[in-house]
N, C-alpha and C positions, 0 to 999 in steps of 0.2 A: 491391550494388544497393539503392536505397532503395525501400521499399514504402510505399504510401499506402492507408490505410483510414479512411473517414469515414462519419458519419451524414449523410444528405442529406435536406433538407426542401424540398418544392415546395409550391406553393399548395394548401391544403386537405389536405396529407398528414397533418398532425398529427391532425386530427379523423377522417380516413378510416381511418387505420391502427388506432388504439386509442382510442376515445372515452372509455373508462373508466379509462385508466391514470392513475397518480398523477404529479404534476409533480415535477421535480427542481429544487429551489430553490437559490440560491447557497450557502446554508450547510448543505445536506444532501446525503446520498448515498442511492441506492436501498436501502431496507431498513435505514437507519441514521438516527439523530437528527442534529441540528445538530452540526457539528464544533466541538470546544472549542479554545480558544487554547492555546498552548504552556504557559503558566503554570498552566492549570487542569486539564490532563491528569494522570492518575495512573497509576502502574504498581506493582502489588502494594501499593496503599494509600499510596504515597509520591508526592508531586508530581514530575512529570518534571523540572522545572527544578532541583529539589534533587539529583536523581540526576546531572544534567549537571554541576552544581557539584562533586559528589563525584568524578566522573571527572576533572575538571580538577585536583582537589587530590590525587588518588591517588598521583601520582609521589613525593610527599613521604614515602610509606611506605618508600622506599629508605633513609631515615635510620635505619631499624631495624637496618640492617646493623651499625652500631657497637655497640649494647648486646648484640645477639644474638651477635655475634662474640666480644665480651668474655666472655659467659657460656659459650659452647661451648669456648673455648680454655682455660678454667680447670678445675681438677679438680672433680669432682662434689661439691657441698656445698649446704647450705641457702641460702647467699648466691647461688649460681649459679641454683638453682631459682627464687628470688625475682626475680632479674634477668629471667629468661625470662618468668615470670608477669606481671611488671609491664610488660614490653615488649608482650606480647600484649594486656594490658588497655589500655595506652596506644593501641595501634593500633585496638582496638575502639571506644574512646571517640572517637578521632579520626574514625572512619568515621561513627559515629552522630551526632556534632555537626553534620555536613553534612546529614544526613537529617532532622533535627528543626528546623532553622533555615534561613531564607532568606538566600541570599548577596546582597550589596549591597542591603540592605532599603530600601524606600521610606519606611517609618515611621521616625521619629526616636526612638521609644520603645524603651528597653532592656528586653527581656523577661526574665522570671524564668528561663525555659527556657535562654536563652543564658548568663545569669550562672552558673547551676548547672553546666551542662556545661563552660563555660570554667574554672570553679573546679576541677572534677573533673579536667579535662585537665591543668591546671597542677599540681595536687597530685600526680598520677601522675608527671609529668615531674620534679618536684623530688625525689620519693621515689626514682625510678629513678636520677637523677643522683647523689644522695647515696649510694645503695647501690653504684653502680659506682665512684665516685671515692674513697669512704671506704676501700674495700678496696685502693686503690692502682692501680685501673684508670683508664681515660680514655675519652672519647667521650660521656659523659652530657650535656654541654652542647649537643651537636648536636641532641638531641631537643627542644630549645626551638623548633626549626623547626615542630614539630607544633602549637605554640601560636601562633607568628607568623602562619601562614597563616589560621587561623580568626579571629584578632583583626583582621586586615586586611580580610577579606571579609565577616565576619558582623556586626561591630559597626555600629550606625547611625553616620552620618557625624559627628554632633555629639559622639559619644563616641570616635571613631576615634583622634584624636591623643592624648587622655589615655591611652587604652589602649596606644598605641604607646610612650608615655613610661614606663608601668609595665613593659611588656615589655623596654624597653632597660635599665631599672634592674635587673630580675631577671637579665638576661643579664650585666650588669657584676658584680653580686653573686656570681653563680655562678662567674664567671671569677676573682674575687678569692678566694673561699672555697676553690676547688680550682685552685690555680695550675698544677698539673701539666698541665692542659688546654691551657695556652698561649692565644695570641690567635687561633689559626686558627678554633676553633669560634665565637668571637664574630664573626669576619669572615663566616663562613658564614651565621650567623643574620641578620646585617645585610644581606647580599646577598639572602637569601631574602625578607626583609621588603621590600627595594627592588623586587624583581621582582613581588612580590605587590601592592605599591602601584601599580605600573605597570598591572597587570591591573585593579585596582579603579578606577583613574581612567578607563581605557578603557571599562569597563562603565558607570560613572557618566555619561560623555559620551554613550554610546549611549542610555542611559535618558533623558537630558536632550533628545536629539534627538527621541526618540519623544514625550516630553511636549510639546515645542514644536510638533510636527506635530499632535498632538491638540488643543492649544490653538488653533492656526491654523484647524483644521477647525471647532472649536466656534465660534470668532469668525466664521468665514465663514457658518456656519449661522445664528448670531444676527443677522448683518447681513441675511441673506436673509429671515428671519422679520420683521424690522423693515420691510424694503422691502415685503413682501407686506401687512403690516398697514397701512402707509401707503397702498398702492394701494387696498385695500378701504375704508379710511376716506375717501379722496378720492372713490371711486365711490359708495359707499353713503351717505356723510354727506349729500351734496347731494341725492341722490335721496330719501332718507327724510325729509329736512327738507321738500322739496317736497310729498311725499305727505302728511305731517302737516298742513301748511298747507292743502292742498286739501281734505282730509277735514274739517278744522275748518270751512272755508268751506261745504262741502257740508251739514254739519249745520245751519249758520245758514240756508242757503237753504231747506232742508226745513222748518225751524221757521217760516219766513216764507211757506211755501206755494208757493215758486218751484221747482216740481218739474223743469221743463225745464232750467233753469239748473243745478240740482243734478245732473241726469243728465249734462250736459256736463262737469261737474267730475269725476264718477265715471269718464267715458270718459278724461279726461286722466290720472287716477290710474292707470287700467289701463295706459295707454301708458307712464307713468313706471315702473311695476313691471316691465313687459316689458323696457324699456330697461336698468333696473338688473340684471335677471336676465341679460341678454345681456352686460352689462359684467363681471359676476362670472364668467360662464363664460369670457369672454376672458382674465381674469386667471388663472383656473385653467389654461386651455390654455397660456398663455404660460409658466407655471411648470412645466408638464409638458415643455416643450421643452428638450432637451439639446443642447449644442454639443460637437463633437469636441474643440475646443481646451480647453474647460473640463474635459472628462473626461480628457484627456491630462495636464493640470496636476494634477488630483486623483489620477490613477494614479501620477504621478511622486512625489507626496508620500507616498502610502500605501506604494508599493514601496520608496521610499528609506528609510522608517522601518523596513522589514523587512530592509534590507540588500540589496535586489534592484535591479539596474541596469535602467533603461528606455532603449531606443533607439527613435527615431521616424524613419521614412523617409517623406518626403512626395513622392508621385508626382503629386499633384493633390488637389483639395478636392471633396468631394461637394456637390451642389447644395443651396441653402438649403431649409428646410422638412422634409418627411418624410425624404428621403434623408439629410440631415445628422443628423436625430434618430435614425434607425436605426443609423447608424454610431456615434454616441455611445453608444447602448445596448449595442452589441457591445463597445466598448472597456471600458465599465463592467463588463459581465458577465465578460469575459475576465480582467480584473484581479482581480475577486472570486474567480473559480475558481482562478486561479493562486495566490493567497494562502491560500485555504482548503483546497485539495485537493492542492497540490504544494509542492515546496521549490525553486523556480527560483532561478538566479543571474542570469538575463537574461530580460527580456520585450521582444520586438521588435514594434512596431506599424508596419505599412505602410499608409499612407493613400492611397487611390486616388480618382479621380473617380467610379468606379462601385462603391465599397465600401471595405472595410478587411480586413486580414489581421493577426491577432494570434497570435504564436508565443511559447511559453515552453519553456525547456529542463529543466523539472522533472519530466517524465514518468517518468524512471527513479528519482527520489528521493522522489516523493510518491505519491498515491493515484489520480492521474488515469488511469493506465493500467488500473487495476482498476475505478474508479468508472464511467468512460465508455468502457469497452472496446467496440470494434465487435463483439465476440463476443456482447454482450448483445442480446436482441431489441429492435428499435426501439420496440415497444409500451411498454417500460418508461419511455421518455422522451417519449411522445407524448400529452401532456395540456396543456390550457390552464392558465395560471398564471404563475408567475415562473420564473426560471432559464432554462436553455436552451430548454425547451419553450415557455415564455411568450415568449421571444425569437423562436422560430420562428413563433408565432402572429402576432407583430407584422410579421414579414417576409412572411408568406403573401400571395401575389398581387403582391408587389413585387420579388421576386428569389429568390435561393437562399442558404440558410445551411447550411454544412457544418462539422463538427467531428470531431476524433479525432486519434490519434497518427500522426505521420509520422517514422519512424526514432526518434531519441532526443528528439524534440520533440512538443509538443502544439499543435494548430492550431485556431483558430476563424476561419472565413473567411466574409465576406458579399460576395456579388456581386449588385448591383442590376440590374434589367432596364432596358434602354433608356437 
C-alpha cells in the first residue's frame, strides 16, 4: 500500500503557523549551509570526486596477484622479502596517486605533483619487474597496468598521447629485456590501456556536454541582459531626452520672467517622469514573468547535464498571467531541489490547466527524505523568503501547494483555485 505524507499550505498558513521561522532556500537545508557540488565536497580531507576515481581504479589492484604469488611460492630469502615489500609499496603509491590528482583534468597544465608520483610509480614498477624476472620468475610486466591506468586518466589531454607513447615504449622494452614473460603481459597491458581510454573518452564527452550546457546558459543570460538593456534604453532614452529639453526651456522661461509658461513645462516634466517610471516598472514586471515552457526547457538542459532524464506529460496549459507564472516557479523550484538535495534518475513533470505536479525518484538516494521529512514540524518551513516557503507565500490565496515523499518518490504539487 502506498502511503502519502505531505506538507500543506493554504492561504495565510505560512505566516500564521510560524512567523519567526527561517526560510528554506533552494541551496540550503534546515540547520545546514548551502549544499556543495559533487566536485567540492570532501571526505577526510580528500575531495569526493578523487575518492570516486580511486574506487573505479581499485580493481587494477588484482594485478598484485602475480608478483605476490611469485614471492610466496619461492623459498624465504631477501629477494622474496624485497618482492613483497615492493608490491606493497607499488600498491600504496597507486592508491595515493589517485587521491592527490584529479582524474580527466580540465587544466592542460602538467603538474609537478603528477610528474613526481608517476615517476615514483614507474620506478617501483621497473624495480619490481627486474627483481622478479632477473631471478627467473615471471609476471612483472603485468604490473605496468598500474602505470597505464593513471597515465590515461590523470594526464592532461595535450600530454596524453605522448604519455601513451612512452608507456608503449616501456612495455616493449620490458618484453624484450625479459623474453621469458612472452607476449601475453604486453597484450594485457595493451587491453588495459584501451579500456582505460574508452573510459577517458566517455568522461571527456560528458564534461564537454556539461561545458556546452553551461555555455548555452551563459549565452542565453547574456542575450537576456542585452534585451533588457535595449528595452531600458528605448524607454528611458526618449523620456530623459524630453525631460532634459523641457527643463532647459523651463530655465529660459524663468529667466525671461514667463513664470506661468515655466510652470506648464514643469507639469509636463512631471508627467514625463511618471510615464518613464511606469514604463520601467512594466519592464521589470515583464522580466519577472516566467513561462512554463521556458522553465521546462531550462530544466531539461540542467537535468540532462547531470545525467537525469526529464519526462513531461501535458494534460493542459495553465491560463496566462499569474497561474502560468506560479506553475513556472514550481517547475524551477522542483528542479533545483531535485539536483541539490537528491540523486534522481528521473524527473516527471505533469502540466495541468489548474497547476503542475513534479515527481522525482531520488528520495531514497538523496537527502530529500531527511531534509523535507513530514516528521519535521511545519514551523521549520514556514517563513517568507525563497525556496519552498517563499513559493508557498506566492501561492497563498491562489491555491494549494503540497510537498513531501510518496513511497519511493518525492512530490511537489500545485493545485490552483478555480
